[in-house]
All heavy atoms as TSV, in Angstrom:
chain	resi	resn	atom	element	x	y	z
A	1	MET	N	N	102.153	89.846	104.777
A	1	MET	CA	C	102.224	90.148	106.190
A	1	MET	C	C	102.341	88.834	106.958
A	1	MET	O	O	101.655	87.863	106.653
A	1	MET	CB	C	100.998	90.923	106.617
A	1	MET	CG	C	100.853	92.235	105.868
A	1	MET	SD	S	99.550	93.279	106.517
A	1	MET	CE	C	100.368	93.941	107.918
A	2	PRO	N	N	103.181	88.809	107.942
A	2	PRO	CA	C	103.429	87.555	108.663
A	2	PRO	C	C	102.287	87.160	109.603
A	2	PRO	O	O	101.531	88.012	110.060
A	2	PRO	CB	C	104.690	87.866	109.468
A	2	PRO	CG	C	104.679	89.339	109.646
A	2	PRO	CD	C	104.027	89.893	108.410
A	3	PRO	N	N	102.177	85.873	109.900
A	3	PRO	CA	C	101.218	85.412	110.906
A	3	PRO	C	C	101.604	85.977	112.275
A	3	PRO	O	O	102.764	86.283	112.524
A	3	PRO	CB	C	101.368	83.897	110.902
A	3	PRO	CG	C	102.215	83.560	109.743
A	3	PRO	CD	C	102.923	84.775	109.312
A	4	VAL	N	N	100.627	86.074	113.139
A	4	VAL	CA	C	100.852	86.576	114.491
A	4	VAL	C	C	100.490	85.469	115.472
A	4	VAL	O	O	99.411	84.888	115.388
A	4	VAL	CB	C	99.983	87.828	114.772
A	4	VAL	CG1	C	100.164	88.293	116.191
A	4	VAL	CG2	C	100.310	88.932	113.789
A	5	ILE	N	N	101.416	85.174	116.385
A	5	ILE	CA	C	101.186	84.150	117.402
A	5	ILE	C	C	100.901	84.830	118.729
A	5	ILE	O	O	101.691	85.639	119.203
A	5	ILE	CB	C	102.409	83.225	117.551
A	5	ILE	CG1	C	102.696	82.515	116.239
A	5	ILE	CG2	C	102.175	82.214	118.667
A	5	ILE	CD1	C	103.953	81.683	116.256
A	6	ASP	N	N	99.767	84.492	119.322
A	6	ASP	CA	C	99.404	85.013	120.637
A	6	ASP	C	C	100.126	84.157	121.683
A	6	ASP	O	O	99.783	82.994	121.896
A	6	ASP	CB	C	97.888	84.938	120.823
A	6	ASP	CG	C	97.410	85.543	122.121
A	6	ASP	OD1	O	98.221	85.689	123.063
A	6	ASP	OD2	O	96.218	85.869	122.207
A	7	THR	N	N	101.135	84.729	122.307
A	7	THR	CA	C	101.954	83.978	123.272
A	7	THR	C	C	101.176	83.581	124.521
A	7	THR	O	O	101.571	82.649	125.217
A	7	THR	CB	C	103.202	84.782	123.677
A	7	THR	OG1	O	102.796	86.046	124.205
A	7	THR	CG2	C	104.109	85.001	122.477
A	8	GLU	N	N	100.077	84.257	124.793
A	8	GLU	CA	C	99.241	83.901	125.942
A	8	GLU	C	C	98.469	82.602	125.690
A	8	GLU	O	O	98.215	81.839	126.607
A	8	GLU	CB	C	98.261	85.034	126.261
A	8	GLU	CG	C	98.924	86.336	126.671
A	8	GLU	CD	C	99.622	86.219	128.010
A	8	GLU	OE1	O	99.068	85.566	128.916
A	8	GLU	OE2	O	100.724	86.783	128.144
A	9	LYS	N	N	98.079	82.376	124.446
A	9	LYS	CA	C	97.292	81.194	124.098
A	9	LYS	C	C	98.152	80.009	123.661
A	9	LYS	O	O	97.748	78.865	123.806
A	9	LYS	CB	C	96.322	81.520	122.966
A	9	LYS	CG	C	95.229	82.489	123.335
A	9	LYS	CD	C	94.341	82.723	122.134
A	9	LYS	CE	C	93.235	83.713	122.427
A	9	LYS	NZ	N	92.417	83.961	121.228
A	10	CYS	N	N	99.323	80.282	123.098
A	10	CYS	CA	C	100.175	79.237	122.532
A	10	CYS	C	C	100.674	78.289	123.620
A	10	CYS	O	O	101.162	78.725	124.660
A	10	CYS	CB	C	101.356	79.868	121.804
A	10	CYS	SG	S	102.473	78.668	121.058
A	11	ILE	N	N	100.549	76.980	123.346
A	11	ILE	CA	C	101.034	75.978	124.305
A	11	ILE	C	C	102.370	75.377	123.868
A	11	ILE	O	O	102.900	74.489	124.522
A	11	ILE	CB	C	99.993	74.858	124.523
A	11	ILE	CG1	C	99.675	74.143	123.214
A	11	ILE	CG2	C	98.742	75.411	125.188
A	11	ILE	CD1	C	98.828	72.896	123.368
A	12	GLY	N	N	102.907	75.859	122.746
A	12	GLY	CA	C	104.221	75.427	122.296
A	12	GLY	C	C	104.263	74.038	121.688
A	12	GLY	O	O	105.300	73.386	121.716
A	13	CYS	N	N	103.181	73.585	121.090
A	13	CYS	CA	C	103.147	72.236	120.518
A	13	CYS	C	C	103.982	72.129	119.235
A	13	CYS	O	O	104.439	71.058	118.879
A	13	CYS	CB	C	101.719	71.795	120.254
A	13	CYS	SG	S	100.878	72.700	118.939
A	14	GLY	N	N	104.133	73.240	118.512
A	14	GLY	CA	C	104.940	73.244	117.298
A	14	GLY	C	C	104.238	72.738	116.057
A	14	GLY	O	O	104.861	72.585	115.008
A	15	LEU	N	N	102.933	72.475	116.148
A	15	LEU	CA	C	102.197	71.979	114.997
A	15	LEU	C	C	102.249	72.964	113.825
A	15	LEU	O	O	102.375	72.553	112.671
A	15	LEU	CB	C	100.739	71.685	115.374
A	15	LEU	CG	C	99.865	71.108	114.273
A	15	LEU	CD1	C	100.425	69.765	113.795
A	15	LEU	CD2	C	98.440	70.950	114.747
A	16	CYS	N	N	102.203	74.244	114.113
A	16	CYS	CA	C	102.250	75.256	113.047
A	16	CYS	C	C	103.537	75.133	112.239
A	16	CYS	O	O	103.527	75.230	111.010
A	16	CYS	CB	C	102.100	76.663	113.618
A	16	CYS	SG	S	103.268	77.064	114.927
A	17	ALA	N	N	104.642	74.878	112.918
A	17	ALA	CA	C	105.928	74.729	112.238
A	17	ALA	C	C	105.967	73.446	111.412
A	17	ALA	O	O	106.606	73.405	110.361
A	17	ALA	CB	C	107.059	74.735	113.253
A	18	GLU	N	N	105.280	72.416	111.872
A	18	GLU	CA	C	105.266	71.147	111.154
A	18	GLU	C	C	104.434	71.195	109.884
A	18	GLU	O	O	104.795	70.593	108.876
A	18	GLU	CB	C	104.721	70.035	112.052
A	18	GLU	CG	C	105.632	69.652	113.181
A	18	GLU	CD	C	105.019	68.588	114.080
A	18	GLU	OE1	O	104.208	67.777	113.579
A	18	GLU	OE2	O	105.349	68.580	115.267
A	19	ILE	N	N	103.294	71.893	109.921
A	19	ILE	CA	C	102.370	71.857	108.790
A	19	ILE	C	C	102.570	72.971	107.775
A	19	ILE	O	O	102.057	72.877	106.677
A	19	ILE	CB	C	100.905	71.874	109.267
A	19	ILE	CG1	C	100.601	73.179	109.987
A	19	ILE	CG2	C	100.593	70.678	110.126
A	19	ILE	CD1	C	99.141	73.501	110.032
A	20	CYS	N	N	103.310	73.989	108.114
A	20	CYS	CA	C	103.464	75.139	107.212
A	20	CYS	C	C	104.213	74.727	105.940
A	20	CYS	O	O	105.362	74.291	106.004
A	20	CYS	CB	C	104.208	76.266	107.908
A	20	CYS	SG	S	104.407	77.722	106.831
A	21	PRO	N	N	103.572	74.866	104.762
A	21	PRO	CA	C	104.227	74.456	103.521
A	21	PRO	C	C	105.407	75.351	103.137
A	21	PRO	O	O	106.258	74.948	102.360
A	21	PRO	CB	C	103.111	74.532	102.476
A	21	PRO	CG	C	102.117	75.481	103.038
A	21	PRO	CD	C	102.212	75.351	104.533
A	22	MET	N	N	105.466	76.546	103.679
A	22	MET	CA	C	106.534	77.488	103.337
A	22	MET	C	C	107.580	77.626	104.438
A	22	MET	O	O	108.467	78.456	104.349
A	22	MET	CB	C	105.941	78.865	103.022
A	22	MET	CG	C	105.051	78.866	101.795
A	22	MET	SD	S	105.867	78.201	100.336
A	22	MET	CE	C	107.132	79.406	100.078
A	23	MET	N	N	107.455	76.826	105.487
A	23	MET	CA	C	108.403	76.847	106.609
A	23	MET	C	C	108.591	78.252	107.190
A	23	MET	O	O	109.707	78.701	107.432
A	23	MET	CB	C	109.737	76.246	106.191
A	23	MET	CG	C	109.617	74.786	105.831
A	23	MET	SD	S	111.166	74.003	105.423
A	23	MET	CE	C	111.355	74.489	103.726
A	24	VAL	N	N	107.461	78.934	107.376
A	24	VAL	CA	C	107.459	80.287	107.936
A	24	VAL	C	C	107.886	80.278	109.403
A	24	VAL	O	O	108.532	81.210	109.871
A	24	VAL	CB	C	106.054	80.926	107.761
A	24	VAL	CG1	C	105.926	82.217	108.533
A	24	VAL	CG2	C	105.759	81.136	106.283
A	25	PHE	N	N	107.551	79.216	110.120
A	25	PHE	CA	C	107.805	79.134	111.558
A	25	PHE	C	C	109.055	78.322	111.879
A	25	PHE	O	O	109.443	77.432	111.126
A	25	PHE	CB	C	106.623	78.454	112.265
A	25	PHE	CG	C	105.305	79.118	112.034
A	25	PHE	CD1	C	104.473	78.686	111.017
A	25	PHE	CD2	C	104.889	80.165	112.830
A	25	PHE	CE1	C	103.246	79.282	110.795
A	25	PHE	CE2	C	103.670	80.776	112.626
A	25	PHE	CZ	C	102.846	80.331	111.605
A	26	ARG	N	N	109.640	78.614	113.012
A	26	ARG	CA	C	110.717	77.779	113.563
A	26	ARG	C	C	110.340	77.484	115.004
A	26	ARG	O	O	109.989	78.385	115.761
A	26	ARG	CB	C	112.051	78.502	113.529
A	26	ARG	CG	C	113.163	77.621	114.121
A	26	ARG	CD	C	114.474	78.307	114.097
A	26	ARG	NE	N	114.519	79.202	115.263
A	26	ARG	CZ	C	115.605	79.797	115.692
A	26	ARG	NH1	N	116.726	79.662	115.056
A	26	ARG	NH2	N	115.570	80.562	116.755
A	27	HIS	N	N	110.424	76.210	115.373
A	27	HIS	CA	C	110.093	75.836	116.746
A	27	HIS	C	C	111.246	75.051	117.347
A	27	HIS	O	O	111.532	73.932	116.932
A	27	HIS	CB	C	108.811	75.006	116.784
A	27	HIS	CG	C	108.374	74.684	118.166
A	27	HIS	ND1	N	108.171	73.399	118.593
A	27	HIS	CD2	C	108.104	75.472	119.237
A	27	HIS	CE1	C	107.795	73.412	119.860
A	27	HIS	NE2	N	107.751	74.654	120.270
A	28	LYS	N	N	111.904	75.651	118.293
A	28	LYS	CA	C	112.986	74.994	119.029
A	28	LYS	C	C	112.636	75.092	120.506
A	28	LYS	O	O	112.880	76.119	121.139
A	28	LYS	CB	C	114.318	75.659	118.735
A	28	LYS	CG	C	114.759	75.469	117.306
A	28	LYS	CD	C	116.223	75.653	117.169
A	28	LYS	CE	C	116.619	75.287	115.758
A	28	LYS	NZ	N	118.020	75.086	115.631
A	29	PRO	N	N	112.028	74.042	121.056
A	29	PRO	CA	C	111.578	74.079	122.449
A	29	PRO	C	C	112.683	74.408	123.448
A	29	PRO	O	O	112.405	74.992	124.498
A	29	PRO	CB	C	111.037	72.665	122.688
A	29	PRO	CG	C	110.750	72.122	121.344
A	29	PRO	CD	C	111.715	72.786	120.405
A	30	GLU	N	N	113.922	74.079	123.129
A	30	GLU	CA	C	115.006	74.385	124.065
A	30	GLU	C	C	115.289	75.887	124.146
A	30	GLU	O	O	115.866	76.366	125.114
A	30	GLU	CB	C	116.283	73.620	123.700
A	30	GLU	CG	C	116.874	73.928	122.353
A	30	GLU	CD	C	116.271	73.112	121.206
A	30	GLU	OE1	O	115.359	72.312	121.436
A	30	GLU	OE2	O	116.723	73.304	120.076
A	31	GLU	N	N	114.852	76.644	123.133
A	31	GLU	CA	C	115.057	78.095	123.133
A	31	GLU	C	C	113.834	78.854	123.646
A	31	GLU	O	O	113.952	79.809	124.388
A	31	GLU	CB	C	115.400	78.581	121.723
A	31	GLU	CG	C	116.742	78.122	121.235
A	31	GLU	CD	C	117.016	78.579	119.815
A	31	GLU	OE1	O	116.280	79.454	119.305
A	31	GLU	OE2	O	117.957	78.061	119.202
A	32	SER	N	N	112.664	78.421	123.190
A	32	SER	CA	C	111.428	79.117	123.536
A	32	SER	C	C	110.254	78.164	123.359
A	32	SER	O	O	110.251	77.334	122.451
A	32	SER	CB	C	111.254	80.333	122.623
A	32	SER	OG	O	109.985	80.900	122.807
A	33	ASP	N	N	109.254	78.297	124.226
A	33	ASP	CA	C	108.052	77.468	124.092
A	33	ASP	C	C	107.252	77.866	122.859
A	33	ASP	O	O	106.664	77.028	122.199
A	33	ASP	CB	C	107.169	77.593	125.325
A	33	ASP	CG	C	107.750	76.872	126.527
A	33	ASP	OD1	O	108.584	75.955	126.325
A	33	ASP	OD2	O	107.393	77.220	127.657
A	34	THR	N	N	107.225	79.154	122.565
A	34	THR	CA	C	106.431	79.669	121.453
A	34	THR	C	C	107.244	79.605	120.161
A	34	THR	O	O	108.378	80.076	120.123
A	34	THR	CB	C	106.017	81.127	121.721
A	34	THR	OG1	O	105.324	81.186	122.972
A	34	THR	CG2	C	105.108	81.650	120.627
A	35	PRO	N	N	106.671	79.035	119.093
A	35	PRO	CA	C	107.364	79.063	117.808
A	35	PRO	C	C	107.616	80.506	117.361
A	35	PRO	O	O	106.871	81.417	117.720
A	35	PRO	CB	C	106.391	78.365	116.858
A	35	PRO	CG	C	105.551	77.521	117.743
A	35	PRO	CD	C	105.425	78.292	119.021
A	36	GLN	N	N	108.641	80.692	116.584
A	36	GLN	CA	C	108.975	82.020	116.068
A	36	GLN	C	C	108.603	82.103	114.598
A	36	GLN	O	O	108.729	81.129	113.860
A	36	GLN	CB	C	110.468	82.281	116.217
A	36	GLN	CG	C	110.929	82.307	117.643
A	36	GLN	CD	C	112.446	82.431	117.721
A	36	GLN	OE1	O	113.161	82.083	116.789
A	36	GLN	NE2	N	112.924	82.933	118.833
A	37	VAL	N	N	108.172	83.286	114.186
A	37	VAL	CA	C	107.900	83.541	112.778
A	37	VAL	C	C	109.205	84.050	112.175
A	37	VAL	O	O	109.627	85.166	112.440
A	37	VAL	CB	C	106.767	84.582	112.600
A	37	VAL	CG1	C	106.540	84.867	111.130
A	37	VAL	CG2	C	105.488	84.091	113.253
A	38	LEU	N	N	109.863	83.195	111.386
A	38	LEU	CA	C	111.155	83.575	110.801
A	38	LEU	C	C	111.033	84.164	109.407
A	38	LEU	O	O	111.734	85.105	109.074
A	38	LEU	CB	C	112.085	82.363	110.733
A	38	LEU	CG	C	112.709	81.911	112.023
A	38	LEU	CD1	C	113.748	80.839	111.743
A	38	LEU	CD2	C	113.363	83.053	112.765
A	39	TYR	N	N	110.180	83.582	108.610
A	39	TYR	CA	C	110.071	83.997	107.214
A	39	TYR	C	C	108.648	84.465	106.916
A	39	TYR	O	O	107.970	83.911	106.056
A	39	TYR	CB	C	110.472	82.854	106.289
A	39	TYR	CG	C	111.865	82.346	106.576
A	39	TYR	CD1	C	112.070	81.139	107.221
A	39	TYR	CD2	C	112.978	83.108	106.231
A	39	TYR	CE1	C	113.344	80.684	107.500
A	39	TYR	CE2	C	114.260	82.669	106.521
A	39	TYR	CZ	C	114.435	81.455	107.154
A	39	TYR	OH	O	115.699	81.022	107.437
A	40	GLY	N	N	108.222	85.488	107.596
A	40	GLY	CA	C	106.856	85.998	107.456
A	40	GLY	C	C	106.520	86.454	106.055
A	40	GLY	O	O	105.379	86.336	105.612
A	41	ASP	N	N	107.507	86.963	105.333
A	41	ASP	CA	C	107.262	87.425	103.965
A	41	ASP	C	C	106.973	86.272	103.009
A	41	ASP	O	O	106.459	86.485	101.917
A	41	ASP	CB	C	108.455	88.219	103.445
A	41	ASP	CG	C	108.622	89.541	104.183
A	41	ASP	OD1	O	107.634	90.015	104.767
A	41	ASP	OD2	O	109.742	90.091	104.173
A	42	GLU	N	N	107.306	85.058	103.416
A	42	GLU	CA	C	107.071	83.886	102.576
A	42	GLU	C	C	105.682	83.294	102.771
A	42	GLU	O	O	105.297	82.367	102.059
A	42	GLU	CB	C	108.115	82.805	102.865
A	42	GLU	CG	C	109.533	83.232	102.592
A	42	GLU	CD	C	109.778	83.537	101.121
A	42	GLU	OE1	O	109.219	82.827	100.264
A	42	GLU	OE2	O	110.522	84.498	100.842
A	43	CYS	N	N	104.921	83.822	103.705
A	43	CYS	CA	C	103.602	83.282	104.020
A	43	CYS	C	C	102.658	83.414	102.826
A	43	CYS	O	O	102.520	84.493	102.252
A	43	CYS	CB	C	103.018	84.008	105.240
A	43	CYS	SG	S	101.396	83.411	105.724
A	44	TRP	N	N	102.018	82.305	102.457
A	44	TRP	CA	C	101.046	82.279	101.366
A	44	TRP	C	C	99.640	82.608	101.849
A	44	TRP	O	O	98.720	82.646	101.057
A	44	TRP	CB	C	100.997	80.908	100.732
A	44	TRP	CG	C	102.134	80.540	99.865
A	44	TRP	CD1	C	103.214	81.312	99.505
A	44	TRP	CD2	C	102.318	79.283	99.231
A	44	TRP	NE1	N	104.041	80.607	98.697
A	44	TRP	CE2	C	103.529	79.351	98.510
A	44	TRP	CE3	C	101.586	78.117	99.214
A	44	TRP	CZ2	C	104.008	78.282	97.767
A	44	TRP	CZ3	C	102.080	77.057	98.475
A	44	TRP	CH2	C	103.265	77.146	97.750
A	45	HIS	N	N	99.456	82.762	103.125
A	45	HIS	CA	C	98.134	82.999	103.721
A	45	HIS	C	C	97.179	81.855	103.385
A	45	HIS	O	O	96.022	82.063	103.069
A	45	HIS	CB	C	97.569	84.353	103.280
A	45	HIS	CG	C	98.418	85.492	103.712
A	45	HIS	ND1	N	99.449	85.968	102.946
A	45	HIS	CD2	C	98.448	86.216	104.849
A	45	HIS	CE1	C	100.055	86.950	103.577
A	45	HIS	NE2	N	99.467	87.120	104.736
A	46	CYS	N	N	97.712	80.625	103.453
A	46	CYS	CA	C	96.900	79.443	103.152
A	46	CYS	C	C	95.955	79.104	104.300
A	46	CYS	O	O	95.030	78.333	104.129
A	46	CYS	CB	C	97.785	78.251	102.825
A	46	CYS	SG	S	98.738	77.607	104.226
A	47	ASN	N	N	96.212	79.645	105.480
A	47	ASN	CA	C	95.357	79.483	106.650
A	47	ASN	C	C	95.517	78.131	107.346
A	47	ASN	O	O	94.766	77.822	108.264
A	47	ASN	CB	C	93.892	79.730	106.279
A	47	ASN	CG	C	93.145	80.488	107.338
A	47	ASN	OD1	O	93.717	81.285	108.066
A	47	ASN	ND2	N	91.853	80.254	107.425
A	48	ALA	N	N	96.458	77.293	106.914
A	48	ALA	CA	C	96.636	75.972	107.522
A	48	ALA	C	C	96.996	76.093	108.998
A	48	ALA	O	O	96.460	75.358	109.832
A	48	ALA	CB	C	97.702	75.177	106.782
A	49	CYS	N	N	97.886	76.995	109.330
A	49	CYS	CA	C	98.309	77.148	110.730
A	49	CYS	C	C	97.148	77.619	111.609
A	49	CYS	O	O	96.992	77.161	112.736
A	49	CYS	CB	C	99.492	78.107	110.835
A	49	CYS	SG	S	99.204	79.763	110.178
A	50	VAL	N	N	96.341	78.516	111.079
A	50	VAL	CA	C	95.196	79.032	111.839
A	50	VAL	C	C	94.180	77.927	112.080
A	50	VAL	O	O	93.682	77.755	113.196
A	50	VAL	CB	C	94.536	80.217	111.096
A	50	VAL	CG1	C	93.275	80.678	111.805
A	50	VAL	CG2	C	95.520	81.371	110.948
A	51	LEU	N	N	93.885	77.164	111.053
A	51	LEU	CA	C	92.873	76.103	111.156
A	51	LEU	C	C	93.322	74.950	112.039
A	51	LEU	O	O	92.513	74.329	112.715
A	51	LEU	CB	C	92.509	75.590	109.764
A	51	LEU	CG	C	91.812	76.599	108.856
A	51	LEU	CD1	C	91.662	76.015	107.460
A	51	LEU	CD2	C	90.479	77.023	109.412
A	52	ASP	N	N	94.618	74.633	112.033
A	52	ASP	CA	C	95.108	73.474	112.787
A	52	ASP	C	C	95.530	73.794	114.213
A	52	ASP	O	O	95.745	72.879	115.006
A	52	ASP	CB	C	96.268	72.810	112.052
A	52	ASP	CG	C	95.800	72.031	110.842
A	52	ASP	OD1	O	94.583	71.791	110.742
A	52	ASP	OD2	O	96.635	71.667	110.012
A	53	CYS	N	N	95.648	75.053	114.566
A	53	CYS	CA	C	96.040	75.417	115.933
A	53	CYS	C	C	94.873	75.143	116.894
A	53	CYS	O	O	93.833	75.783	116.818
A	53	CYS	CB	C	96.453	76.881	116.014
A	53	CYS	SG	S	96.961	77.376	117.680
A	54	SER	N	N	95.070	74.182	117.776
A	54	SER	CA	C	93.995	73.782	118.696
A	54	SER	C	C	93.665	74.865	119.718
A	54	SER	O	O	92.577	74.862	120.296
A	54	SER	CB	C	94.382	72.494	119.424
A	54	SER	OG	O	95.537	72.717	120.231
A	55	GLN	N	N	94.578	75.782	119.941
A	55	GLN	CA	C	94.373	76.831	120.938
A	55	GLN	C	C	93.877	78.147	120.338
A	55	GLN	O	O	93.601	79.090	121.056
A	55	GLN	CB	C	95.677	77.096	121.698
A	55	GLN	CG	C	96.243	75.866	122.369
A	55	GLN	CD	C	95.269	75.294	123.380
A	55	GLN	OE1	O	94.780	76.004	124.262
A	55	GLN	NE2	N	94.976	74.014	123.253
A	56	GLY	N	N	93.812	78.234	119.024
A	56	GLY	CA	C	93.404	79.480	118.365
A	56	GLY	C	C	94.414	80.594	118.608
A	56	GLY	O	O	94.039	81.751	118.733
A	57	ALA	N	N	95.688	80.224	118.647
A	57	ALA	CA	C	96.737	81.179	119.004
A	57	ALA	C	C	97.342	81.907	117.807
A	57	ALA	O	O	98.157	82.798	117.990
A	57	ALA	CB	C	97.852	80.461	119.758
A	58	ILE	N	N	96.940	81.543	116.598
A	58	ILE	CA	C	97.525	82.161	115.406
A	58	ILE	C	C	96.452	82.891	114.623
A	58	ILE	O	O	95.343	82.403	114.447
A	58	ILE	CB	C	98.183	81.097	114.504
A	58	ILE	CG1	C	99.239	80.329	115.283
A	58	ILE	CG2	C	98.804	81.751	113.269
A	58	ILE	CD1	C	99.817	79.157	114.537
A	59	ARG	N	N	96.807	84.060	114.163
A	59	ARG	CA	C	95.909	84.795	113.270
A	59	ARG	C	C	96.732	85.354	112.121
A	59	ARG	O	O	97.931	85.590	112.253
A	59	ARG	CB	C	95.139	85.896	113.991
A	59	ARG	CG	C	95.970	87.039	114.488
A	59	ARG	CD	C	95.092	88.088	115.199
A	59	ARG	NE	N	95.915	89.093	115.801
A	59	ARG	CZ	C	96.356	90.176	115.168
A	59	ARG	NH1	N	96.021	90.382	113.918
A	59	ARG	NH2	N	97.118	91.052	115.778
A	60	LEU	N	N	96.060	85.519	111.009
A	60	LEU	CA	C	96.715	86.079	109.833
A	60	LEU	C	C	96.249	87.510	109.617
A	60	LEU	O	O	95.074	87.820	109.804
A	60	LEU	CB	C	96.388	85.259	108.584
A	60	LEU	CG	C	96.938	83.847	108.531
A	60	LEU	CD1	C	96.508	83.184	107.231
A	60	LEU	CD2	C	98.450	83.848	108.628
A	61	ARG	N	N	97.182	88.330	109.249
A	61	ARG	CA	C	96.850	89.689	108.833
A	61	ARG	C	C	96.969	89.693	107.319
A	61	ARG	O	O	98.046	89.496	106.778
A	61	ARG	CB	C	97.815	90.697	109.442
A	61	ARG	CG	C	97.733	90.739	110.956
A	61	ARG	CD	C	98.725	91.692	111.528
A	61	ARG	NE	N	100.084	91.192	111.241
A	61	ARG	CZ	C	101.181	91.931	111.341
A	61	ARG	NH1	N	101.111	93.172	111.718
A	61	ARG	NH2	N	102.368	91.413	111.063
A	62	LEU	N	N	95.854	89.862	106.650
A	62	LEU	CA	C	95.854	89.783	105.203
A	62	LEU	C	C	96.336	91.086	104.572
A	62	LEU	O	O	95.938	92.163	104.993
A	62	LEU	CB	C	94.457	89.454	104.689
A	62	LEU	CG	C	93.901	88.107	105.126
A	62	LEU	CD1	C	92.485	87.929	104.611
A	62	LEU	CD2	C	94.779	86.977	104.652
A	63	PRO	N	N	97.169	90.985	103.518
A	63	PRO	CA	C	97.600	92.182	102.804
A	63	PRO	C	C	96.408	92.859	102.141
A	63	PRO	O	O	95.414	92.201	101.801
A	63	PRO	CB	C	98.570	91.654	101.747
A	63	PRO	CG	C	98.954	90.292	102.210
A	63	PRO	CD	C	97.807	89.782	103.024
A	64	LEU	N	N	96.503	94.140	101.919
A	64	LEU	CA	C	95.410	94.916	101.358
A	64	LEU	C	C	94.854	94.339	100.058
A	64	LEU	O	O	93.637	94.248	99.912
A	64	LEU	CB	C	95.834	96.375	101.148
A	64	LEU	CG	C	94.748	97.316	100.637
A	64	LEU	CD1	C	93.575	97.356	101.602
A	64	LEU	CD2	C	95.313	98.706	100.433
A	65	PRO	N	N	95.680	93.916	99.096
A	65	PRO	CA	C	95.097	93.360	97.867
A	65	PRO	C	C	94.204	92.146	98.113
A	65	PRO	O	O	93.285	91.895	97.352
A	65	PRO	CB	C	96.319	92.959	97.035
A	65	PRO	CG	C	97.407	93.834	97.533
A	65	PRO	CD	C	97.122	94.027	98.999
A	66	TYR	N	N	94.454	91.383	99.174
A	66	TYR	CA	C	93.617	90.235	99.488
A	66	TYR	C	C	92.269	90.658	100.065
A	66	TYR	O	O	91.327	89.888	100.068
A	66	TYR	CB	C	94.297	89.318	100.493
A	66	TYR	CG	C	95.464	88.538	99.973
A	66	TYR	CD1	C	96.052	88.817	98.750
A	66	TYR	CD2	C	96.001	87.513	100.714
A	66	TYR	CE1	C	97.136	88.101	98.287
A	66	TYR	CE2	C	97.096	86.783	100.258
A	66	TYR	CZ	C	97.645	87.087	99.043
A	66	TYR	OH	O	98.700	86.366	98.594
A	67	MET	N	N	92.212	91.870	100.593
A	67	MET	CA	C	90.997	92.325	101.258
A	67	MET	C	C	90.070	93.106	100.329
A	67	MET	O	O	88.948	93.410	100.690
A	67	MET	CB	C	91.357	93.190	102.466
A	67	MET	CG	C	92.117	92.399	103.509
A	67	MET	SD	S	92.484	93.209	105.075
A	67	MET	CE	C	92.677	94.898	104.731
A	68	ILE	N	N	90.518	93.432	99.137
A	68	ILE	CA	C	89.685	94.197	98.213
A	68	ILE	C	C	88.524	93.325	97.750
A	68	ILE	O	O	88.713	92.183	97.326
A	68	ILE	CB	C	90.523	94.695	97.022
A	68	ILE	CG1	C	91.569	95.683	97.521
A	68	ILE	CG2	C	89.632	95.322	95.959
A	68	ILE	CD1	C	92.531	96.152	96.454
A	69	LEU	N	N	87.348	93.876	97.824
A	69	LEU	CA	C	86.158	93.119	97.438
A	69	LEU	C	C	85.994	93.088	95.928
A	69	LEU	O	O	86.347	94.032	95.226
A	69	LEU	CB	C	84.915	93.770	98.057
A	69	LEU	CG	C	84.880	93.802	99.583
A	69	LEU	CD1	C	83.674	94.584	100.055
A	69	LEU	CD2	C	84.860	92.395	100.132
A	70	ASN	N	N	85.452	91.983	95.429
A	70	ASN	CA	C	85.147	91.891	94.006
A	70	ASN	C	C	83.960	92.779	93.689
A	70	ASN	O	O	83.037	92.918	94.485
A	70	ASN	CB	C	84.820	90.446	93.616
A	70	ASN	CG	C	86.019	89.555	93.715
A	70	ASN	OD1	O	87.130	89.999	93.449
A	70	ASN	ND2	N	85.811	88.308	94.073
A	71	THR	N	N	83.982	93.359	92.519
A	71	THR	CA	C	82.907	94.240	92.096
A	71	THR	C	C	82.214	93.622	90.887
A	71	THR	O	O	82.856	93.113	89.981
A	71	THR	CB	C	83.461	95.630	91.687
A	71	THR	OG1	O	84.205	96.138	92.790
A	71	THR	CG2	C	82.353	96.576	91.356
A	72	ASP	N	N	80.908	93.681	90.887
A	72	ASP	CA	C	80.150	93.167	89.746
A	72	ASP	C	C	80.263	94.170	88.611
A	72	ASP	O	O	79.683	95.257	88.667
A	72	ASP	CB	C	78.696	92.956	90.169
A	72	ASP	CG	C	77.851	92.346	89.064
A	72	ASP	OD1	O	78.398	92.041	87.977
A	72	ASP	OD2	O	76.643	92.174	89.291
A	73	ALA	N	N	80.993	93.831	87.573
A	73	ALA	CA	C	81.251	94.753	86.467
A	73	ALA	C	C	79.963	95.162	85.753
A	73	ALA	O	O	79.889	96.250	85.181
A	73	ALA	CB	C	82.220	94.126	85.473
A	74	ALA	N	N	78.963	94.322	85.766
A	74	ALA	CA	C	77.702	94.645	85.090
A	74	ALA	C	C	76.998	95.822	85.758
A	74	ALA	O	O	76.204	96.524	85.124
A	74	ALA	CB	C	76.790	93.426	85.062
A	75	ASN	N	N	77.253	96.047	87.022
A	75	ASN	CA	C	76.597	97.139	87.740
A	75	ASN	C	C	77.365	98.448	87.674
A	75	ASN	O	O	76.911	99.452	88.190
A	75	ASN	CB	C	76.384	96.756	89.199
A	75	ASN	CG	C	75.332	95.672	89.336
A	75	ASN	OD1	O	74.393	95.603	88.555
A	75	ASN	ND2	N	75.501	94.813	90.320
A	76	LEU	N	N	78.538	98.451	87.066
A	76	LEU	CA	C	79.334	99.681	86.951
A	76	LEU	C	C	78.780	100.550	85.829
A	76	LEU	O	O	78.429	100.072	84.757
A	76	LEU	CB	C	80.795	99.354	86.678
A	76	LEU	CG	C	81.545	98.644	87.789
A	76	LEU	CD1	C	82.973	98.343	87.332
A	76	LEU	CD2	C	81.595	99.495	89.033
A	77	LYS	N	N	78.699	101.824	86.080
A	77	LYS	CA	C	78.231	102.770	85.046
A	77	LYS	C	C	79.364	103.728	84.759
A	77	LYS	O	O	80.029	104.204	85.643
A	77	LYS	CB	C	76.996	103.514	85.536
A	77	LYS	CG	C	75.842	102.588	85.796
A	77	LYS	CD	C	74.618	103.340	86.123
A	77	LYS	CE	C	73.558	102.313	86.475
A	77	LYS	NZ	N	72.270	102.691	86.305
A	78	GLY	N	N	79.549	103.998	83.535
A	78	GLY	CA	C	80.629	104.944	83.280
A	78	GLY	C	C	81.035	105.037	81.934
A	78	GLY	O	O	81.196	104.970	80.913
């Protein structure tokens, strides 16, 4: 699932586009102040963009398999 940029909070610095190891974002200030998510399916959910955004304008929506909790196998009965 692609990252989500809150356009109300984003100041258009482009840091997310600079630090993303998978080049998920594109930032062209002459087109738009807010970076665009171009390759959302390529996102590794490394959280670098979220942690480095000074405005807290980016959030990640984690895919369901990432949200499944680990289960202690010793406590399973069956």
